C-alpha positions in Angstrom: -29.0 38.6 -33.6 -30.1 39.3 -30.0 -27.6 36.9 -28.5 -24.1 38.4 -28.1 -22.7 34.9 -28.2 -24.0 34.4 -31.8 -22.6 37.7 -32.8 -19.2 36.9 -31.3 -19.1 33.5 -33.1 -20.2 35.1 -36.4 -17.3 37.6 -36.0 -14.8 34.8 -35.5 -16.2 32.7 -38.4 -16.2 35.7 -40.8 -12.6 36.6 -39.9 -11.3 33.0 -40.1 -13.1 32.2 -43.4 -12.7 35.6 -45.0 -16.4 36.4 -45.4 -17.1 40.1 -45.9 -20.9 39.9 -46.4 -22.8 40.6 -43.2 -25.9 38.7 -44.3 -24.2 35.3 -44.8 -24.4 34.3 -41.1 -27.9 35.6 -40.8 -28.9 33.6 -43.9 -27.1 30.6 -42.2 -29.3 30.9 -39.1 -32.5 31.2 -41.1 -31.9 28.3 -43.5 -33.6 24.9 -43.0 -36.3 26.5 -40.9 -33.8 27.6 -38.3 -32.2 24.1 -37.8 -28.7 25.5 -37.6 -29.8 28.2 -35.1 -31.3 25.5 -32.8 -28.2 23.3 -33.0 -26.0 26.3 -32.2 -28.2 27.3 -29.3 -28.0 23.7 -27.9 -24.2 23.7 -28.3 -24.0 26.9 -26.2 -26.7 26.3 -23.6 -26.3 22.7 -22.7 -23.5 20.3 -21.7 -22.4 18.9 -25.1 -22.9 15.2 -25.6 -19.9 13.0 -26.5 -20.4 13.3 -30.3 -21.4 17.0 -30.1 -18.6 18.6 -28.2 -17.2 20.5 -31.2 -18.7 22.3 -34.1 -17.2 23.1 -37.5 -18.1 26.0 -39.8 -17.2 26.0 -43.5 -18.3 28.0 -46.5 -19.3 26.9 -50.0 -19.3 29.3 -52.9 -21.8 28.5 -55.6 -22.3 30.0 -59.1 -26.0 30.9 -59.7 -28.1 32.6 -62.3 -30.4 35.5 -61.6 -32.5 38.0 -63.6 -31.3 41.6 -63.7 -33.4 44.5 -65.0 -31.1 47.0 -66.8 -31.7 50.3 -68.7 -31.2 50.1 -72.4 -28.9 52.7 -73.9 -29.8 54.3 -77.4 -28.1 52.6 -80.3 -25.2 54.6 -81.7 -25.0 54.2 -85.6 -21.8 53.5 -87.2 -20.0 56.3 -89.0 -19.8 54.4 -92.3 -23.5 53.7 -92.2 -24.3 57.4 -91.7 -22.3 58.3 -94.8 -24.2 55.6 -96.9 -27.5 56.6 -95.4 -27.0 60.4 -96.2 -28.0 59.8 -99.8 -31.3 58.2 -98.8 -34.5 59.7 -97.6 -33.9 62.0 -94.6 -37.4 61.6 -93.3 -37.2 57.8 -93.5 -33.9 58.0 -91.6 -35.6 60.0 -88.9 -38.5 57.6 -88.8 -36.1 54.7 -88.4 -34.3 56.6 -85.7 -37.5 57.2 -83.8 -38.6 53.6 -84.4 -38.3 51.4 -81.4 -35.9 48.7 -81.9 -34.5 45.9 -79.8 -32.2 47.4 -77.1 -28.7 46.0 -76.8 -28.0 44.4 -73.3 -25.3 45.9 -71.2 -22.7 43.2 -70.1 -22.4 43.4 -66.3 -19.3 42.1 -64.6 -19.7 39.0 -62.4 -19.3 39.4 -58.7 -16.1 38.7 -56.8 -15.3 35.2 -55.6 -16.5 36.3 -52.2 -20.0 36.6 -53.6 -20.4 40.3 -53.2 -23.8 40.8 -54.9 -24.2 44.4 -53.7 -21.2 45.6 -55.8 -22.7 44.1 -58.9 -26.0 45.7 -58.2 -24.4 49.1 -57.9 -22.8 48.8 -61.3 -26.2 48.3 -63.0 -28.7 51.2 -63.3 -31.7 48.9 -63.1 -33.1 46.7 -60.3 -32.2 43.0 -59.7 -35.0 40.4 -59.5 -34.7 36.8 -58.6 -36.4 34.0 -60.5 -40.0 33.2 -59.5 -43.6 33.5 -60.5 -43.5 37.3 -60.3 -40.2 37.4 -62.1 -41.6 35.3 -64.9 -44.6 37.6 -65.3 -42.4 40.7 -65.4 -40.2 39.1 -68.0 -43.3 38.3 -70.2 -44.4 41.9 -70.0 -41.0 43.1 -70.9 -40.9 40.8 -73.9 -44.2 42.1 -75.1 -42.8 45.6 -74.8 -39.8 44.7 -76.8 -41.8 43.3 -79.8 -41.5 45.6 -82.9 -44.8 47.3 -84.0 -46.2 47.7 -87.5 -45.2 50.8 -89.5 -48.7 52.3 -89.3 -48.9 51.9 -85.6 -45.3 53.1 -85.3 -46.2 56.2 -87.4 -49.3 56.8 -85.3 -47.3 56.5 -82.1 -44.7 58.7 -83.6 -47.3 61.4 -84.3 -48.7 61.0 -80.9 -45.3 61.2 -79.5 -44.6 64.4 -81.3 -47.8 65.9 -80.1 -47.0 64.8 -76.6 -43.6 66.3 -76.9 -45.1 69.6 -77.9 -47.5 69.5 -75.0 -45.1 68.2 -72.4 -41.7 69.4 -73.4 -40.6 69.7 -69.8 -41.6 66.1 -69.0 -38.7 63.6 -69.0 -38.8 60.6 -71.3 -39.3 57.2 -69.5 -36.1 55.1 -69.9 -36.3 51.8 -71.7 -35.3 48.6 -69.7 -34.8 45.0 -70.4 -34.2 41.7 -68.3 -31.0 39.8 -68.7 -29.6 36.6 -67.1 -26.4 37.1 -65.1 -24.1 34.5 -63.3 -23.1 35.5 -59.8 -21.1 33.8 -57.0 -23.0 33.4 -53.7 -21.4 32.3 -50.3 -23.3 29.8 -48.1 -22.2 29.0 -44.6 -22.6 25.4 -43.1 -22.1 23.8 -39.7 -21.5 20.2 -38.7 -20.3 18.2 -35.7 -16.9 16.6 -35.1 -15.9 16.1 -38.8 -16.5 17.6 -42.2 -18.7 15.8 -44.8 -16.7 13.6 -47.1 -17.7 15.4 -50.3 -16.1 18.7 -49.0 -13.4 17.5 -46.6 -10.6 17.9 -49.2 -11.8 21.1 -50.8 -12.7 23.7 -48.1 -11.2 25.5 -45.2 -13.0 25.4 -41.9 -13.0 26.9 -38.4 -13.8 24.8 -35.3 -15.0 25.6 -31.8 -14.4 23.0 -29.1 -16.1 23.3 -25.7 -13.8 22.9 -22.8 -16.2 23.4 -19.9 -19.5 21.7 -19.0 -22.8 23.5 -18.6 -24.1 26.6 -20.2 -21.8 29.2 -21.8 -22.6 32.4 -19.9 -24.6 35.1 -21.7 -22.6 38.4 -21.9 -24.3 41.7 -21.6 -22.3 43.3 -24.5 -19.8 42.5 -27.2 -17.0 44.0 -25.2 -17.8 41.5 -22.4 -18.1 38.7 -25.0 -14.7 39.4 -26.4 -13.2 39.2 -22.9 -15.0 36.2 -21.4 -16.0 33.8 -24.3 -12.5 32.8 -25.5 -12.0 31.0 -22.2 -14.9 28.6 -22.9 -13.6 27.4 -26.3 -10.6 26.0 -28.1 -10.7 27.6 -31.5 -8.7 27.0 -34.7 -8.7 26.8 -38.4 -8.0 23.8 -40.6 -7.5 23.6 -44.4 -7.3 20.6 -46.6 -3.4 20.8 -46.8 -2.7 21.4 -43.1 -4.2 18.4 -41.4 -1.2 16.2 -41.9 1.1 19.0 -41.0 -0.7 19.7 -37.8 -0.7 16.0 -36.9 3.0 15.8 -37.5 3.6 19.0 -35.4 1.5 17.7 -32.5 3.4 14.4 -32.5 6.9 15.7 -32.9 6.6 18.9 -30.8 4.2 17.9 -28.1 4.1 14.2 -27.4 7.6 13.1 -28.3 9.3 15.7 -26.1 7.1 14.6 -23.2 8.3 11.0 -23.6 11.9 11.7 -24.5 14.3 11.7 -21.5 11.2 11.5 -19.2 12.7 8.7 -17.2 15.6 11.0 -16.2 13.1 13.5 -14.8 10.9 11.0 -13.0 13.7 8.5 -12.0 13.6 4.8 -12.2 12.9 4.1 -8.6 11.3 5.8 -5.6 11.7 9.6 -5.3 14.5 10.9 -3.1 12.0 11.8 -0.4 10.4 8.4 -0.4 13.7 6.5 -0.7 14.9 4.9 2.6 18.2 6.2 3.9 20.7 3.8 2.6 24.4 4.1 2.1 25.2 0.6 0.9 27.0 1.9 -2.1 29.6 3.5 0.1 30.0 0.7 2.6 33.1 -1.4 2.7 31.2 -4.4 4.0 27.6 -5.1 3.5 26.0 -4.8 6.9 22.5 -3.9 5.9 19.5 -6.1 6.6 16.7 -6.4 4.2 13.4 -5.1 5.5 9.8 -4.9 4.2 10.5 -1.3 3.1 13.4 -2.5 0.9 11.2 -5.1 -0.7 8.5 -2.4 -1.5 11.2 -0.2 -3.0 12.5 -3.0 -5.2 8.9 -3.7 -6.3 8.4 -0.1 -7.2 11.7 0.0 -9.0 10.7 -3.1 -11.1 7.3 -1.6 -11.9 9.0 1.7 -12.9 11.4 -0.1 -15.2 8.6 -1.9 -16.8 6.8 1.4 -17.5 10.0 2.8 -18.9 10.4 -0.1 -21.3 6.8 0.4 -22.4 7.3 4.1 -22.8 10.5 3.5 -24.8 8.7 1.2 -27.2 5.8 3.6 -27.6 8.2 6.4 -28.3 10.0 4.5 -31.0 6.7 3.6 -32.7 5.6 7.2 -32.5 8.9 8.2 -34.2 8.2 5.8 -37.0 4.7 7.2 -37.4 5.9 10.8 -37.5 8.5 9.8 -40.2 5.7 8.2 -42.3 3.7 11.4 -42.0 6.6 13.4 -43.1 7.2 11.3 -46.1 3.5 11.4 -47.1 3.6 15.3 -46.8 6.7 15.4 -49.0 5.1 13.1 -51.6 2.0 15.2 -51.7 3.6 18.7 -51.7 6.9 18.1 -53.3 6.2 15.5 -55.9 7.3 16.4 -59.5 4.8 15.1 -62.0 5.6 14.7 -65.6 2.7 15.7 -67.8 2.2 13.0 -70.5 0.4 14.3 -73.6 -2.5 12.2 -75.0 -1.0 11.2 -78.3 -0.5 8.1 -80.3 3.1 7.4 -81.1 4.0 5.6 -84.3 6.0 2.5 -84.3 9.1 3.9 -86.0 11.1 7.0 -85.5 11.0 7.8 -89.3 7.2 8.3 -89.1 7.7 10.8 -86.3 10.3 12.7 -88.3 7.9 12.9 -91.2 5.3 14.6 -89.0 6.7 18.0 -88.0 3.8 18.7 -85.6 4.3 15.5 -83.7 8.1 16.0 -83.7 7.7 19.5 -82.3 5.3 18.2 -79.6 7.7 15.5 -78.5 10.6 18.0 -78.5 8.8 20.5 -76.4 7.5 17.8 -74.0 10.8 16.1 -73.5 12.6 19.5 -73.1 10.1 20.4 -70.4 10.6 17.0 -68.7 14.4 17.4 -68.8 14.1 20.9 -67.2 11.8 19.5 -64.4 14.1 16.6 -63.7 17.2 18.9 -63.6 15.4 21.3 -61.3 14.2 18.6 -59.0 17.6 17.0 -58.9 19.3 20.3 -58.1 16.8 21.0 -55.4 17.6 17.6 -53.8 21.3 18.1 -54.0 21.0 21.4 -52.2 19.2 19.9 -49.3 21.0 19.1 -46.1 19.9 16.9 -43.1 17.5 18.7 -40.8 18.9 18.0 -37.4 22.2 17.2 -35.6 21.6 13.6 -34.7 22.2 10.4 -36.7 18.5 9.8 -37.3 18.4 13.0 -39.4 21.0 11.4 -41.7 18.7 8.4 -42.3 15.6 10.7 -42.8 17.6 12.8 -45.3 18.6 9.9 -47.5 15.1 8.4 -47.3 13.6 11.7 -48.5 16.0 11.9 -51.3 15.4 8.3 -52.2 11.6 8.8 -52.2 11.9 11.9 -54.4 14.4 10.5 -56.9 12.5 7.1 -57.0 9.3 8.9 -58.0 11.1 10.6 -60.9 12.9 7.4 -61.9 9.6 5.4 -61.9 7.9 8.0 -64.1 10.8 7.9 -66.6 10.3 4.1 -66.8 6.7 4.5 -68.0 6.7 2.9 -71.5 5.2 5.9 -73.3 7.6 8.3 -71.5 10.5 6.0 -72.3 9.5 5.8 -75.9 9.2 9.6 -76.3 12.6 10.1 -74.7 14.2 7.5 -77.0 12.7 9.4 -80.0 13.8 12.7 -78.6 17.4 11.4 -78.1 17.7 10.8 -81.9 18.1 14.5 -82.5 19.1 15.8 -78.9 21.0 13.7 -76.4 20.9 16.2 -73.5 18.2 14.1 -71.8 20.6 11.1 -71.6 23.0 13.1 -69.4 20.2 14.2 -67.2 18.8 10.7 -66.9 22.3 9.3 -66.2 22.9 11.9 -63.4 19.4 11.1 -61.9 20.1 7.3 -61.9 23.5 7.9 -60.3 22.1 9.9 -57.4 19.1 7.6 -57.1 21.3 4.5 -56.8 23.4 6.3 -54.2 20.4 7.3 -52.2 18.9 3.8 -52.4 22.1 2.1 -51.3 22.6 4.6 -48.4 19.1 4.0 -47.2 19.6 0.2 -47.3 22.9 0.4 -45.3 21.8 3.1 -42.9 18.6 1.1 -42.1 20.8 -1.5 -40.5 22.0 1.2 -38.0 18.5 2.7 -37.4 17.8 0.5 -34.3 21.1 1.6 -32.7 20.5 5.2 -33.5 17.0 5.1 -32.0 18.4 3.5 -28.8 20.9 6.3 -28.6 18.3 9.0 -29.2 15.3 7.5 -27.3 16.8 4.9 -25.0 15.2 4.7 -21.5 18.4 5.2 -19.6 22.1 5.8 -20.1 22.7 2.1 -19.5 20.7 1.3 -22.7 23.0 3.6 -24.6 26.1 2.0 -23.0 25.0 -1.4 -24.1 24.2 -0.2 -27.6 27.4 1.6 -28.4 29.7 -1.5 -29.0 27.2 -3.3 -31.3 26.5 0.0 -33.1 30.3 0.5 -33.7 30.5 -3.0 -35.1 27.6 -2.2 -37.4 29.4 1.0 -38.6 32.4 -1.2 -39.4 30.3 -3.4 -41.6 28.9 -0.4 -43.4 32.4 0.9 -43.9 33.5 -2.4 -45.4 30.5 -3.1 -47.6 29.0 0.2 -48.6 30.1 1.9 -51.9 29.4 5.3 -50.6 30.1 5.2 -46.8 33.6 3.8 -47.2 35.2 7.3 -47.4 36.1 9.7 -44.7 33.9 12.5 -46.1 30.8 10.4 -45.4 31.7 8.3 -42.3 33.2 11.2 -40.3 30.1 13.4 -40.5 28.0 10.4 -39.5 30.2 9.8 -36.5 30.1 13.5 -35.6 26.3 13.2 -35.6 26.5 10.3 -33.2 28.8 12.3 -30.9 26.4 15.3 -31.1 23.5 13.1 -30.1 25.5 11.7 -27.1 26.4 15.3 -26.0 22.9 16.5 -26.4 21.5 13.6 -24.4 23.9 14.3 -21.5 23.2 18.1 -21.7 19.4 17.4 -21.5 19.5 15.0 -18.6 22.2 16.6 -16.5 21.0 20.1 -16.0 23.4 21.7 -13.6 20.9 24.2 -12.4 18.4 21.6 -11.2 20.2 18.3 -10.8 21.3 18.8 -7.2 17.6 19.1 -6.2 17.2 15.4 -7.0 19.4 14.2 -4.1 23.0 13.1 -4.0 22.4 9.5 -4.9 20.5 10.4 -8.0 23.2 12.9 -9.0 25.9 10.3 -8.6 24.0 7.7 -10.5 23.3 10.0 -13.5 26.7 11.5 -13.7 28.5 8.1 -13.3 26.3 6.6 -16.1 26.8 9.6 -18.3 30.6 9.5 -17.9 30.6 5.8 -18.6 28.6 6.3 -21.7 30.9 9.1 -23.1 34.0 7.0 -22.3 32.3 3.9 -23.9 32.0 5.9 -27.1 35.7 6.5 -27.4 36.8 3.1 -26.2 34.5 1.2 -28.6 35.8 3.3 -31.4 39.4 2.4 -30.6 38.6 -1.3 -30.3 36.9 -1.4 -33.7 39.7 0.7 -35.2 42.2 -1.9 -33.8 40.2 -4.7 -35.4 40.2 -3.0 -38.8 44.0 -2.5 -38.5 44.5 -6.1 -37.4 42.6 -7.4 -40.4 44.9 -5.7 -42.9 42.4 -6.0 -45.7 40.1 -3.0 -45.2 40.7 0.7 -45.3 41.8 2.0 -41.9 39.9 4.6 -39.8 42.3 7.5 -39.9 39.7 10.0 -38.6 40.5 13.2 -36.7 40.1 12.1 -33.0 39.9 15.8 -31.9 36.7 16.3 -34.0 35.1 13.1 -32.6 36.1 13.0 -29.0 37.2 16.5 -27.8 33.8 17.5 -26.7 32.8 14.2 -25.2 36.1 14.1 -23.2 35.3 17.5 -21.8 31.7 16.5 -20.9 33.1 13.3 -19.2 35.3 15.5 -17.0 32.4 17.8 -16.1 30.4 14.7 -15.1 33.2 13.5 -12.9 33.3 17.0 -11.3 29.6 16.9 -10.6 30.0 13.3 -9.2 32.7 14.6 -6.8 30.5 17.5 -5.7 27.7 15.1 -4.9 30.1 12.8 -3.1 31.4 15.6 -0.9 27.9 16.7 0.0 27.0 13.1 0.9 30.1 12.7 3.0 29.3 15.8 5.0 25.6 14.7 5.5 26.8 11.2 6.6 28.8 12.8 9.4 26.5 15.6 10.5 23.5 13.4 11.0 21.2 12.3 13.8 24.0 10.1 15.3 26.4 13.0 15.9 23.6 15.2 17.1 22.6 12.6 19.7 26.2 12.2 20.9 27.2 15.9 21.0 23.8 17.4 22.1 24.4 20.5 20.0 21.8 20.4 17.2 22.0 24.1 16.5 25.7 24.0 15.5 25.2 20.9 13.4 22.3 22.7 11.6 24.6 25.6 10.8 27.2 23.3 9.3 24.6 21.6 7.2 23.3 24.9 5.9 26.9 25.8 4.8 27.1 22.3 3.1 23.9 23.0 1.3 25.2 26.3 0.0 28.2 24.7 -1.5 26.2 24.0 -4.8 24.9 27.5 -5.1 27.8 28.8 -7.2 27.5 25.8 -9.5 23.8 26.3 -10.0 24.2 30.1 -10.6 26.8 29.9 -13.4 25.9 32.0 -16.3 27.6 29.8 -18.9 27.3 26.3 -20.2 30.0 24.2 -18.5 29.6 21.5 -21.1 31.0 23.8 -23.8 34.8 23.5 -24.1 35.4 27.2 -24.5 34.1 27.7 -20.9 36.6 25.2 -19.4 38.7 27.8 -17.6 35.7 29.5 -16.1 34.4 26.1 -14.9 37.9 25.3 -13.4 37.7 28.6 -11.4 34.2 27.6 -10.0 35.5 24.2 -8.9 38.6 25.8 -7.3 36.4 28.0 -5.2 34.2 25.0 -4.3 37.3 23.1 -3.1 38.3 26.1 -1.0 34.9 26.2 0.6 35.0 22.5 1.3 38.4 22.8 3.1 37.0 25.6 5.3 34.1 23.4 6.3 36.5 20.5 7.0 38.4 22.7 9.4 35.3 24.0 11.2 33.9 20.5 11.4 37.1 19.2 13.1 37.0 22.0 15.7 33.4 21.2 16.4 34.1 17.5 16.8 37.0 18.3 19.2 34.7 20.5 21.3 31.9 18.0 21.3 33.9 15.0 22.4 35.2 16.8 25.4 31.7 16.8 26.8 30.2 13.6 25.6 26.7 12.6 26.7 27.0 8.9 26.2 30.1 6.7 25.7 28.2 3.9 24.0 26.5 6.3 21.6 29.8 7.9 20.7 31.3 4.5 20.2 28.5 3.4 18.0 28.9 6.5 15.9 32.6 6.0 15.5 32.0 2.4 14.4 29.5 3.5 11.9 31.8 6.1 10.4 34.5 3.5 10.2 32.4 1.6 7.7 30.8 4.6 5.9 32.6 6.8 3.3 33.0 10.2 4.8 35.4 13.1 4.6 39.0 11.8 5.0 40.1 14.6 7.3 37.1 14.4 9.5 37.1 10.6 9.6 40.8 10.6 10.7 39.9 13.1 13.5 37.0 11.0 14.6 39.2 7.9 14.9 41.3 9.7 17.4 38.4 10.2 19.8 38.4 6.7 21.3 40.4 8.0 24.3 37.7 10.6 25.0 35.1 7.8 24.8 37.0 5.7 27.4 37.2 8.7 29.7 33.5 9.2 29.4 33.0 5.5 30.2 35.1 5.8 33.4 32.8 8.7 34.4 29.8 6.6 33.8 31.3 3.7 35.9 32.0 6.1 38.7 28.4 7.3 38.6 27.1 3.7 38.7 29.3 3.1 41.7 28.0 6.1 43.6 24.4 5.0 42.9 25.2 1.5 44.1 26.7 2.6 47.4 24.0 5.2 48.1 21.2 2.7 47.5 22.7 -0.4 49.1 20.7 -0.1 52.3 17.5 1.3 50.7 17.5 0.3 47.1 15.0 1.8 44.6 12.6 -1.1 44.0 10.4 -1.6 41.0 6.6 -1.7 41.6 5.4 -5.1 43.1 8.9 -6.3 43.6 9.6 -8.1 47.0 12.4 -6.6 49.1 15.2 -9.1 48.5 14.6 -9.9 44.8 13.9 -6.3 44.1 17.2 -5.2 45.5 19.0 -7.8 43.4 17.1 -6.5 40.3 18.2 -2.9 41.1 21.8 -4.0 41.5 21.8 -5.9 38.2 20.3 -3.0 36.3 23.3 -0.8 37.4 25.7 -3.6 36.5 24.2 -4.2 33.0 24.4 -0.6 32.1 28.2 -0.8 32.5 28.5 -4.3 31.1 26.6 -3.5 27.8 29.0 -0.7 27.1 32.2 -2.5 28.0 31.2 -5.5 25.9 30.9 -3.2 22.9 34.3 -1.8 23.6 35.9 -5.2 23.8 35.1 -5.8 20.2 37.8 -3.3 19.2 41.1 -4.6 20.5 43.2 -1.5 19.4 40.9 0.6 21.6 41.2 -1.5 24.8 44.9 -2.3 24.6 46.0 1.2 25.6 46.4 2.5 29.1 43.0 4.1 29.2 41.4 0.9 28.1 43.2 -1.1 30.8 42.2 1.4 33.5 38.6 1.3 32.3 38.5 -2.5 32.4 40.0 -2.7 36.0 37.5 -0.1 37.3 34.6 -2.0 35.8 35.8 -5.3 37.1 36.2 -3.9 40.7 32.7 -2.5 40.9 31.3 -5.6 39.2 32.8 -7.9 41.8 31.4 -5.7 44.6 28.0 -5.9 43.1 28.2 -9.6 42.7 29.1 -10.0 46.4 26.2 -7.9 47.3 23.9 -10.1 45.3 25.2 -13.4 46.7 24.9 -12.0 50.3 21.3 -11.0 49.7 20.3 -14.4 48.3 22.0 -16.4 51.0 20.4 -14.5 53.8 17.0 -14.8 52.3 17.4 -18.6 52.0 18.6 -18.8 55.6 15.6 -16.9 56.9 12.8 -18.2 54.6 13.1 -22.0 55.2 12.4 -22.1 59.0 9.8 -19.3 58.7 8.0 -21.2 55.9 7.7 -24.4 58.0 6.0 -22.5 60.8 3.6 -20.7 58.5 2.6 -23.8 56.7 1.6 -25.6 60.0 -0.8 -22.8 61.1 -4.6 -23.3 60.8 -6.3 -21.3 58.1 -9.5 -20.9 60.2 -9.2 -19.6 63.8 -11.2 -17.7 66.4 -10.2 -14.2 66.8 -8.6 -13.1 70.1 -10.6 -9.8 69.9 -13.3 -8.3 67.8 -11.8 -6.6 64.7 -12.5 -3.0 64.1 -14.3 -3.8 60.8 -17.1 -5.5 62.8 -20.6 -4.2 62.4 -21.4 -1.4 64.7 -24.9 -2.8 65.3 -23.5 -5.8 67.3 -22.3 -8.2 64.5 -20.0 -10.6 66.2 -17.0 -12.1 64.4 -16.7 -15.7 65.4 -14.0 -17.0 62.9 -11.3 -15.4 60.7 -9.0 -16.7 57.9 -5.4 -16.9 59.1 -3.2 -16.5 56.0 -0.1 -14.6 57.0 1.2 -12.0 54.4 4.7 -13.2 55.1 3.8 -16.4 53.3 2.8 -14.4 50.2 6.1 -12.5 50.4 8.0 -15.8 50.5 6.1 -17.0 47.5 6.8 -13.8 45.5 10.5 -13.9 46.5 10.7 -17.5 45.3 9.2 -16.6 41.9 11.5 -13.6 41.2 14.6 -15.5 42.5 13.9 -18.2 39.9 13.7 -15.4 37.3 17.0 -14.2 38.4 18.5 -17.7 37.8 18.9 -18.8 41.4 18.3 -22.3 42.6 15.7 -21.8 45.4 14.9 -24.4 48.2 12.6 -27.2 47.3 10.0 -26.4 50.0 9.8 -22.8 48.9 9.5 -23.9 45.3 6.6 -26.3 46.1 4.7 -23.7 48.0 5.2 -21.1 45.2 3.8 -23.7 42.7 0.6 -24.0 44.9 0.1 -20.3 45.1 -3.1 -20.3 43.1 -4.5 -23.1 45.2 -3.8 -21.2 48.4 -5.4 -18.1 47.0 -8.4 -20.0 46.0 -8.8 -21.6 49.4 -8.4 -18.3 51.2 -10.9 -16.5 49.0 -13.4 -19.4 49.4 -13.1 -19.4 53.2 -13.4 -15.7 53.4 -16.6 -15.7 51.2 -18.1 -18.5 53.4 -17.3 -16.6 56.6 -18.8 -13.4 55.3 -22.0 -15.2 54.5 -22.0 -16.9 57.9 -21.5 -13.7 59.8 -24.2 -11.9 57.7 -26.6 -14.7 58.5 -25.9 -14.4 62.2 -26.4 -10.8 62.0 -29.9 -11.3 60.6 -31.1 -13.3 63.7 -33.2 -11.6 66.4 -32.3 -11.9 70.1 -34.5 -15.0 70.7 -33.1 -16.8 67.7 -29.6 -15.9 68.8 -30.0 -17.3 72.2 -31.6 -20.4 70.8 -28.6 -20.7 68.4 -26.1 -20.2 71.3 -27.7 -22.9 73.3 -27.2 -25.4 70.6 -23.8 -24.3 69.5 
């Protein structure tokens, strides 16, 4: 093989299939005119097609006959024959000894099951020849050589032989040989795509190579390089006829089911914490949120996620059923006890059997063997225990026992078997005890399977339910079903059966909580998710105990059934402890959420100290570090004291942050940036759950807010007085209306804040609130007076001025040539007389109406015709420009002529 890839594949195949002959793979490549070699080259050099992406190698061992040439050994006479022949003719005896007879064949051992032909060849002294034309010819010649000669010819040959011996004493004698047929085992290697042929699928082991990359498999330069690089291009493995079901069951139970189990807790049922909009509706006293498009999208995504969770849950349950069916099939194939039934004809009466000692002994031996097998199988079943801690393992355990004992029971019901056992019982009744014991345990297993099957749906919800809420809804109905089993069942109506089953249910609940609530990672999911999971987990654990107590009370109230006097410590000690841990984790998440609610963007905007807020948030984030770094399992009851120490340290850290936060708030509110912003923040905190100590301190800061408001009012007053004569006008605002707009902007800045303050009576009833209102009212009246004065003066001046402007002609002769006249002598004869003051009055009128003032009727009429005036002015101006350009184009003669006729 020149291709290192072929050599590497040959090495893997030989190791996997236990082939020791080196020429088996070479023979595989050469068979069928190199068909397998071409297929293997295509598999390695091209991108495999859909039905050719995997190849399977398997070996077949065949028994074949072949001709072997062996050396004949001289016949050794028997000692007794020598004594009898000593009385005869000595010369005749010598002649008979020299006479050639038929040589005895030497029995050669067959080759090993691996087909090692070379070992067999080494054991023979001759040479091996295969069947064929040449072989047939050689065999014929050897047969002729073995034919006995007549006595005369034999004597002649004997004489010639003696002469030859005298002449060539030193020459060795040619050994005599013969051809014999020998059976050997030969190994043949085969290759196929995707699946084995049906005729060998259940009989051979195989090794498969699955391509996991497209394109050509690179050609290594050496075997060392092939061993390093080629494994990355294939998925390899071996399969035997008994392992397919086992492999399928392992893939389902150990790969796919763990991926689906509890997956909803990892992915969540709604949007991820990063994508979820900031909402604290769960902590609000009153619902003040407004639905938005983002909320609708979140609800849609949550609904879709829940639908996927339901589909996943149903798929998981069906997969669990499929895995259970595979397990039962494997057990029936591997562990089934078969009773060998002899092929005999039984007489009709027992007396006839007793008269036949041979038949009686056969029946005795067979039935004794059956009894031994049944007892052994029954003892093996009684020694088994459920594999797993959950309640489903209990159901699987009884189903397995029921299947095994049912197979034995059905075999014992076969008419021939039953007849033989009845005959055997006439002289030995040991089998009756074994059969009775088998029936007792079989009936018990069958009844238990029947009753536990009514609980299977509840147990599957507990084990594979999509959320804790599903388990919470399942527990009450499951407990009622347990009550029915307790009342009706003949085997689960005792403490020694019901208590272990309930312990398994409690174990499943504990395992579910431990899997979902991983203290080392849960706080990375966000406080809302932590609170939801821990609250549901605690509710589920408490529901377990409360449902038990309710059903127990019903049983006691009925007075007819046996009471549940189970050890509560065994059933609820661990679940109570886990519920306490869940509550602790909920409290931790609540504390972190309260701190984040306070130290958010609102407080940062009010205080203007983001660095200090960030430092506090870092300390808040580090609160969960000790919890995540614990080296023990807090859900185990024996670690309760260690967990209490961790929580005590957490509470101390929280108290320290509370004190620091209060100091920070005190410092920040002494230098507020905005009274209204601080007021909004306090109102928000009033309706949001936050730290009690910090919230109380914040509610004491209204006095600081009022002081900040008075400062803002004083600032507005200074701006008003400074800008009364020369106000800061907006662009395109006329003087009077612009000054009123400026004054109103200052006033509304104060009014907007004071109106917010007036919504909180307890804030404005104090001395600071009264002072703030008086100061605001005083400056407000001053601004209102300024506004009224400005408007009245404008009305007084605009009406007479407007009458004069309206009476003026639009087209007049200029009193002097404007500077814009053409320097070449263009004379301006007419101009448009539209006074800018008229445009100012129109603008003032328009803005005064926006301010809500009732303007004079004449001003309003003119303002309504503003567009018509502008159109007239523009048209006249365009006409005059054309007229003046035309005059400018006339020469002197044409100008004089034009002036004479003007």
